[in-house]
N, C-alpha and C positions, 0 to 999 in steps of 0.2 A: 569520439562523438558523444555529445551530451544528449540524453533523452529524459524529458520530464515525465514523471509518472504522478498523476493527480486524479482525485475523484471525490465522490460523496460531498459535494459542495452545498446542495440544497439551498440555493439562493432564489428567491427571498423567503422560502417556506420556513426554514429553520435557522438561517443565518443571514446577516445583513450583507456579507460579502467576504472576500479574502482579507486577512489582516493587511493593513496598509504596508507594513514592512515586507510582507511576502510579495505584494504587488510591485513595490519599489525594487526588490531583489530580482524579480523575474522580468521586469520591463526592460526591453532592449536599451542598452546604454553603452555605446562604443567606448566612452571614456572610462567606464568602470569594468567592462567585461572584455577581456582579450578576444579577438576574432576567433581564435581556435577554441574558445570556451563558450561560444554561443550555443543556445539550445537548437539542436538539429531537427528534433521531432518531438511531438507531444503525444503521449498515450493517455487518453482520458477514460476513466473507468465509469463514467456515467453519473446519474443522479445530479446533473447540473440543474434540473427542473426548469424553472420559468424565467431565467434571467438571460436575455439576449446579450446584455452587456458583458456578463461573465463569459458566455460562450465566445463572444467576439474577442475578448481579451486573450483567452486561451488559444484561439485559432490564429491570432496574429503573432504569437510568440515564436513561431518557427515556420519554415516552408513546408513542413510535413505534419499533418494533423490526423490522428486516428482516434476513433471513439467507439465505445460499446454502449449498449443501452442498459440503464438502470431500471429497477422496478417502478420508480416514481417518475421516470421520464415520459413525456408525451412524444412518442416516436414520430407522429405526423408533424407536430410543431417543430421538433428538432430538425427533421428533414427539410422543412421549409426554410428554417433559419440557416442551415448549412448551405442550401442552394443560394440563398441571398448573399452569403459570404463568399460564394464562388467555389465551394468545395466540389471537386471533380466527381467524387463518389459519395453522395449524401446519405446513402442507405446506412442504417445503424444496426449492426448485427448484435447478437448476444455475446459473442466472443470473437476475437481476431488473433491471427498469428502474423508477426512481422519478423523479418530477419535484419539484425543489426550487426554489421561486420560478420563474424562467424557464429553468432548466437541466434538461436531461434527462441523468440519470446512470445508466449501466449498471454492474453489478458482478458479479463471478464469482470463484470460488476460484482458477481459473486452470489446473487440472490437465487440462482438456480442450483447452487451447490448445497446439497442437503446431506447430513445436518450442516447448518450454517458454519462455514469456516473449518469443517472437519478435515483433519490431516489425511485420512485415507481417501476421502472423496476428492480432495485437491490433487493427491498423487495420482489417482485414477485418471483425472482430467488431463494432467500433465503427460501421462503416458499416451492417452488417446490422441492428444494434439502433437505428440512427439516433439516437445519443446525442451530447451535447456533451462529456461526460466519461466515460471508461471506467476502472474501478477493478478491479485484479486482484491476486491473491496467488500463493502457492506457491513463490516464490523466496527468501523471507525477507530480501529486500534492499529498502531504500527507493529508489524511483525516481519521477521526475516529469519529464515532457517533453511537448512539443507537436508534433503532426504534422498537417499539412494542416487547420489550424483546429480540431483536436480535442485534448483534453488527456488525458494518461494518468497514472495514479497507482498506485503499489504501496506500501502502508503498512508493509510488512515484517512481522516477527513481534512481537507485543506482549509476548511473554514471553522473547524471545531463544532460542526453541527451535531446536535444531540442524536442519540440512537435509542430505539425502544427495546434493545437487548436481544431480540430474537431468541428467546429461551426455547430450549429443546425439551419437550415433555419427557422423553426417554431419559435424558440426562438429569432432569429434575427428580425423576423417580429413583435413579441411582443414588443421587445425593441424599434423599430422604432415607434410603436404606443403609447409608453409611459409606457409600462408594465415593471415590474421588473423580472429579471431572476436570480435565486440563483446560477445557474451554469455558469454565464457569466464570463469566465476566465479573460478577460481584466480588469473588474471592481472589481472582488471579490477575486483575489489571496491572497491579504494580509489578508482579513477577514477570508478566509478559513484557512490560516496558523495559525492565532490565535486560531481558533476553540473554541470560547467562548461558554460557556454552555448556550443554549437557549432552555431548555426543554419545550415542549408543543407548539412550534411555528408551526402553520399551514401554508401551502402554500398560498401565496396571488396571485399567477399567474392567477388562474382562475377568481377570483373576479375582478382583475384589467383589464383583457382582455375582460371581459363580456361573456366568454364562460366557464361557470362553470359546470363541470361534476362530480357529487359526486363519481362515481366509479373510477375516475382517479385523485382524489385529492391526493396531496402529503402528506404522513403520517407525523405526528408530529415527529420532529427529535431533539433528545437531543445531541447537539454537546458538546464535552468534551474539557476542557482546557488542551492542551498538553504541554503548556509552562510555567505552574505555579507551578508544584510540584517538590519536591526535588528528586534527583537521588537516587535510592535505591542501596543497596549493590550488588545485582545481576548484575546490569548494570555497576557499578563501577569496578567490577572484570573483566569485558570485555573491558572497555574503559580506564582504568587507570586514567588519570587526566581529563577525560571528564567533561564538565560543563553543567549545565542545564539552563544557562542564554542565551536567544536568543536575538540578537540585532535586534529588530523589525524595527528600522529605516533602517538598511541595508536590512532586509528582504523585506521591501516595495520597496526599490530601485531595488532590484533584480527582484521582481515581475513585476514592471513597465517596466523593460527592456525585459520582456518575457523570461528571463533566468530561468533555472530550478535548484533548490537546490538539490544536491545529497542526497539521503536518503534511508534507509531501516528500517525494523522493526524486533524486537524480541518478541516472545510470551513466557512468563514464566508461565507454567501451573502446578498446583498442585491439582489434583482431579478436582473439579468443579470450583476452584478459578483460575483466570488468570489475569496476568498483562501484559500490552503492553508497550514496550520500543521503543521509536522512536529515531533513530540516524540520525542527519543531519550534513552536512559538510559546515560550514560557516567560512569565514575569516581564512581559513587554520586550523581550529580546529573542532574536533568532539564534537557535542553537544548531550546530552542525556536527554530525558524527558520521564516520565512514566504516564500511565493512568491505573487505576484499572478497569477491565472490569466487569460491573454489571452482576449478574446472578439472574435469577428468579427461585425460588425454586418451 
């Protein structure tokens, strides 16, 4: 079963719309997409903002549409638009939990997670929701990693909409004092994009700042290499001639200029097995990379 994970579109506030190649890729096309590879449901992380056309496009991609509210979404307007589209349950919560095959998946826009994108806060929410996979947005950066048997996914911004950074004053203070911050956007965008596997890495923030609190230690995070594996048949059927080769030099330049690379994710689940496909739009081409999501029996 294919599940589209998409969010932070900001149309027309910060972006004109989805890249045309993304729209062509996602649009139902029986001649190009095998019936068993059609998108079964959509998980939208919010911040669609004011484009009824964009909302309608996402809604019509599958028979099952789920959405959570972003901080820039007008809940009343979106509710009215979903009603007009015929959605059975137009209420838009801050987070939802869905079951896909044997996997429990929670998803949220991410703006209520403080500090923004914090690993400990995300793990806490995943425990509270009792989910196998937690999906969040808000940072406009693609991320995928495993912590304590749970998997965490951020699909980034599907339109490449800019972000204002969401700087954390506490982390800024640590940086000025010489401490390291794993979530420092300006310094670590390129490193996060590579997502090299660093299983067992413990947080060094507490040690370096001298304020070590065992109960707030960052969990060991196993980041997965999203840009080294070959594209599988399921993604090729959706992307046509998509390549899995990422131009890291270009990626670094884009990160340094604070631009955002358009991206979204597909989850291909079969029972308890699940594969993550990450689609990015670079140099006018759609790039596809896959990660097998680990499962604890």
